[in-house]
C-alpha positions as CSV (number, residue, x, y, z in Angstrom):
1,X,108.9,126.1,87.0
2,X,111.3,124.1,89.1
3,X,115.1,124.4,88.7
4,X,117.2,121.6,87.5
5,X,118.2,120.6,91.0
6,X,114.6,120.6,92.3
7,X,112.8,118.1,90.1
8,X,109.3,117.1,90.9
9,X,109.4,113.8,92.7
10,X,105.9,112.8,91.6
11,X,106.9,112.9,88.0
12,X,110.1,110.9,88.4
13,X,108.2,107.7,88.8
14,X,106.0,108.2,85.7
15,X,108.6,107.3,83.1
16,X,110.6,104.8,85.2
17,X,110.5,101.2,84.0
18,X,109.1,98.6,86.4
19,X,111.2,95.8,87.7
20,X,111.6,92.3,86.3
21,X,108.8,89.7,86.4
22,X,109.3,86.3,87.9
23,X,108.8,83.2,85.7
24,X,105.3,82.4,86.9
25,X,104.1,85.9,86.4
26,X,105.6,86.1,83.0
27,X,104.0,82.8,82.0
28,X,100.6,84.0,83.3
29,X,101.0,87.2,81.2
30,X,101.7,85.2,78.1
31,X,98.7,82.9,78.7
32,X,96.4,85.8,79.3
33,X,97.6,87.6,76.2
34,X,97.3,84.4,74.1
35,X,93.6,84.0,75.2
36,X,92.8,87.2,73.2
37,X,90.5,88.6,75.9
38,X,92.9,90.9,77.6
39,X,95.1,93.9,76.7
40,X,98.4,94.7,78.3
41,X,96.8,97.2,80.8
42,X,94.3,94.5,82.0
43,X,97.1,92.0,82.4
44,X,99.3,94.4,84.3
45,X,96.4,95.3,86.6
46,X,95.5,91.6,87.3
47,X,99.2,90.6,87.9
48,X,100.0,93.8,89.8
49,X,103.0,94.6,87.7
50,X,104.0,97.4,85.3
51,X,102.5,97.4,81.9
52,X,105.9,97.9,80.4
53,X,107.0,94.6,82.0
54,X,104.1,92.9,80.3
55,X,105.0,94.4,77.0
56,X,108.7,93.4,77.3
57,X,107.7,89.9,78.3
58,X,105.4,89.5,75.3
59,X,108.0,90.9,73.0
60,X,110.6,88.5,74.3
61,X,108.1,85.6,73.9
62,X,107.5,86.5,70.3
63,X,111.2,86.4,69.5
64,X,111.7,83.1,71.2
65,X,108.7,81.6,69.3
66,X,110.3,82.8,66.0
67,X,113.5,81.2,66.9
68,X,115.4,84.4,67.5
69,X,117.8,84.8,70.4
């Protein structure tokens, strides 16, 4: 077991959130999701971004579509 000051660097990246998407990538994620043929993992692989970024983008798009801010 590693001490508190000696964290395993390989594990530090596993729970970190990926960065922001640009507008074109976000739109592509929404279009691919809306097609009904792809899941969030497939979309993240194709767009070379984090799956969490795809999920956040889709969640935000749902709120905007409902009229929420």
